[in-house]
N, C-alpha and C positions, 0 to 999 in steps of 0.2 A: 504493500500500500504506500509506504513512504517513497519507494522507488518510483511509483506511478505519479505521486504528487510532485516529486522532484522533476520528473520528465515534463509534466504539464507546465510547471513553473518556468523551466528553461525555454519551453516552446513559446509561452506567452511573452517572456522577456525578449526573445528573438524577434517575435512579431512586432512588439512595441518599438524596438530599435529600428526595424525595417520601416515601420510607418513614419518614424521621425526622419529617416534619411530622405534627402531630396524633397523636402517640403516646399522649397523655394525654386523658382525658375526665372531666369532673365532671358530676354531675347531682343532681336532687332527684326522688324518687319518692314517690307516695302510693298506698296499697293498701287496698282493701276485702277483708276476709277472712272466711271461714267457719271457725271454730276449734272444736276439741273435744279430748278426750283419747283416746289409744289406751288399751286396757284389757286387762290380762293378769291372770289369777287362777288359783288351783288348781281342778282339776276337781271337780265335785260341788257347787259353791257357786253361788248365784244371782247372775247378772250384773246390775249396776245399769244402768239405762237412761240413758246419757249422750247428751245432745242437742247438736247444733251451734248456735252463736250467732254473731252478727255482731260484728266488731271492726275496728280500723283500725291501720295502721302508716304511719310516715313515715320515709324513708331518704335519707341523703346518700351518694351513690355515687361511686366512683373506679374508672376502668378504665385499665389500662395495656396497650397493644398490643405484644405481644412480637414479632409479625411481622404481615404484612397479614391473616392469617386467625385467629391465636390471640391471646386477650387474657386477662389476669389481672384479676379483678374483686373489689373489696372495698368497704368503706364502714362506716357506723354507722347504726343505726336504732332507733327507739322502737316497740315492738310490744306489743300486748295479746293475751293468750291466756286460755284457760279453757274452761268447759263449763257446761251447765245440766242440771238434772234437773226432775222434776215439782215439787219443793219448794224447790230452792236454785239459786243462780247463783254460780258460782265465777269470779273474775277474777284475773289476774296480769299484771304489767307487767315488761318486760325492756328492757335495752339489748342489741341484737344486733350482733354483728360477724361478717359473712360472709366467706368466701374461696372463690372459684369460678374455674373455667376456662371461657371462652366460645370458640365457634368460629363464624366467619362462614360460613354455608353458602350464602348467596345475598345479593347486593347489586347494585343498579343506581343510576341517578341519583335515584330516588325512595324506594326501600325497602331495608331491610337486615334479614335474619333471623339472629339469633345465639342458638342454644340454649346453655345453660350448665348446669353442675352442680358441686356441691362441698358444703361444710359450713358450719356456723355455730356460734357460741358465744353463748348468751344469759345475760347477767348479771342476776340478779333484783333488782328494785327493791322491789315491795310486792305483797302478795296479800290477798284478802279473800273472805269467803263471805257472801252475802246471802240471808236467808230471804225467799222470795217473799211478796208481800202485806204486807210490813213495810217500814219506812223506815229500817232500820239495817243496818250491815254489821259482821261480826265479822272482825277481823284474823286472818290465818292465817300462821303461821311457816313460810315457804318460802324457804330460802336456798340451794337447790340450783341450780348452774349447769346450764343447758339446752344440751347438745350435741346437734346433729342434722344431718341431710342435707337438701339443697335442690336442686331442679331446676326449670328453667323455660325460657322463650324470650323474648328481647327483640325485639319487632317495631318497628323504627325507621322513622319517616317523616321524610325530610329536608326541612327548611325552607329552608336555604341551606348554604353551605360550612362553617358553624360550628355551627349549631344544628339539633337534631332533636327530635321528640317520640316517645315510646315507649309501646307497649301491652305489658304484661308479665304474662302468666299464669304462675303458679308453684305449687309444692307444697313444703311443709316437713314433715318427719317427725322428731320429737324422739326421741332415743335414751336420754335420761336419765329416771330415775324422779323426776319433779318433784312428784308429789302422791300421798300414800298415806294413806288414811283408816283402812284396816284392814291388819293384818299380812300378810294373804294376797293383797293386790292390788298391782299395779304400773301406774302411769299415766305416759304421756308426751304431750307436746304434738303436735298435728297441725293443719295449716292449709292450706286451699285459697284462693288469692288471685288477684285481678286488680288490676293497678296501672297508673297513668298517670305519666309522667315527662317531664322535659325535660333534654336533655343538651347540654353545651357542650364542643366540642373546644378544647384549649389546647396 
């Protein structure tokens, strides 16, 4: 009986130590994004044709594993947002701070799938509007913090016990009215992204 208790105690201790290993992860991610504005207006008014355009984001990420399945995910990123019309190109730049919960739905020796969801806050840096077929930009006064929601999936490919690379499709929907050209409209950021990253366990 004592031998059995000793064996169970050693097993529990080893599991406890294993769970404490690699609770933290840091990474660098780069995203290519298709960005635009959502567009709300009063009925009866003509809707402006807002088009998607390409943009890029770079993110330093930090993940904390609360338990073997659940993780708290945050970081800081530099993001470009905006839209185009037939005549203009609008661009804005943000420092984004996300906060998400991730859940490991599948993992083996080679791959790990972690869907995540949460929100973000975007601190505005600068904005400009460029008239197409011209070589100058007009600064735009845009100092509104962009609060939004985000969801995606981290598809991790294990390189070794410490490093992995990730493929990250995600979607962001801004909830803030970040750009308003006329009094009757409301616009928020929206982005569809595909990212690549490298993660190190520490």
